[in-house]
Structures are given as C-alpha cells and as structure tokens.
C-alpha positions, 0 to 999 in steps of 0.5 A: 520455475527457476526464476521463482525459486531464485525468487525466494532463495532470499528466505526469510531474509528475502520476505523481510527486505522485499516487505520492507522495500514496498513498504517505504515507497509506500509511505513516499506515495501515502504521504503524498496522497496525504497532501492532496487530502491536506489541500483539498481533495476537490482542489488536488482531485486529479492526483489524489486520484491518480496516486490513489490508483497508483499505490494499488499494486504496491498495496497488494504487492505488501500484502503477498509478501506479508501473507506469505511471511504468516503462511510459512510461520503457521505451517512450522517451516523453521528460518521463518519461525526462527525468526518469531511473531510480529507482536501478539498485539499487531498481530492479534489486533493490528494487522487484521484491522489495518488489511481490512481497512486497507483493502476498504479504504481503496476498493471504495474509494474506487467505485465511489470514483465510478458511481460519481461525487457523494453517496454511500460510498465516498461516506464509507471511503472517508469512515474507512480512511478513518480508521485504516489511518489510526492502525496505520499509524501504528503499525508504521511505528511498530516497524519504522526503526527496522527500515533503514537497516533492511534497506541499505542491505539490498539497495545500498550496499548488498551481500551474499542473500540471493534473490536481491536483483529480483526483489527489486524488480518486482517492487520496480514493477509494481510501481510501473504497473501502478503508473500503468493503470493510474494513467489508465483509468485517471478520466475517472478524475474528470467524470468527479471534477463536475460533481464538485463543479456543481456544488460549488455552483449551487453553493452561489445561489 
C-alpha cells in the first residue's frame, strides 16, 4: 500500500509525466509498426504481429493513466481541476473515437491472427485502422509539443516531484511485459504465413 501511495505521490504532474513517457514509447513502436504496413504486411508479417502484440501492455498503461486523470477531474480533485480538462473537441469527439478505435484495431488484429488469414476480422482490422489513424493523428498533433518538457523532467534532469523512479519502472515493466507477450504469441504469425503462401500460389494459376 505504501508503494502505491508513493507511486501516486506526484499527483496530476506525475500522471502527466507518466502519460507522456508511455506516449513517447508508443510513438516509436507505432512508427515501427507503420513501416511494416508500408513495406507490405505479407512480407513483414512476423514483425507486424510481434510489434502489434508488444504494444498491448503500453497501450493498457496509457489508457489507465488517462482514465485516472479523467476520473479525478470529474470527481473534482483539486489539482486535476486546476490543471483543467483537455480541449472540448478532443475530450468530446477525438478521445472517445481514439480509445474505441484503439481497442477495436488491437482486438480485431489478435482475433484475425487466431482464426487465420482473411475473413471478416481482417476486414474489421483494416477498417478500424483507418479510423484509428485519423484519430491518432489528431491526438498526436494536440499533445506532441508537450512531450519534450514532460519527458525531460522525469528522464533526464529530474526534480523534487515524487514517484519518478516508480513511473520509470512502470513504463519499463510495460515494455518487458509486451516483449514477453509478443515472444509467447509469435508462433501465431507462422500460422498466418501459410495463408499468405497459399494466396501467392493461387495467383500463379
């Protein structure tokens, strides 16, 4: 219980720094995932599935940190109210669509891998990815300028705000968990390779 209290000792500032740190991690991982799409998922399928599974724990952490802020703001916790809400457009439209599309694109991708190549789940994965991409782009544009300042105080120069080491540990643990999940589920990608190979073979006739 004491460690939990120490983790949240940073209050709204600590929450903002945690959200920024895991957001920066996700930016890097999602950029790598985007490269597998641009290069052709069929060619880089193993990497696409691996990264897609790796990002699940960091995404859950970011959802948890943003939900924490939202809950405390609407419960009228003083320092969260003082920090203020996100822009109305982001709060009322972009954020709900972004969260829903994120959950859908990850869930449909996992199910598509489980059931095999093609089918309705792959179509849903592609459609939700388009919606997610638009919402994600707006989300990044709204927050990217805040990242350098929030990252610097927790990861480079430090200050007196409590919970710094624990925030760093939680972000690191989310990545470790992602790597473990990705390696454990990597054989699913090999199952999909058969579907792509059969499609290529059928195109020859």
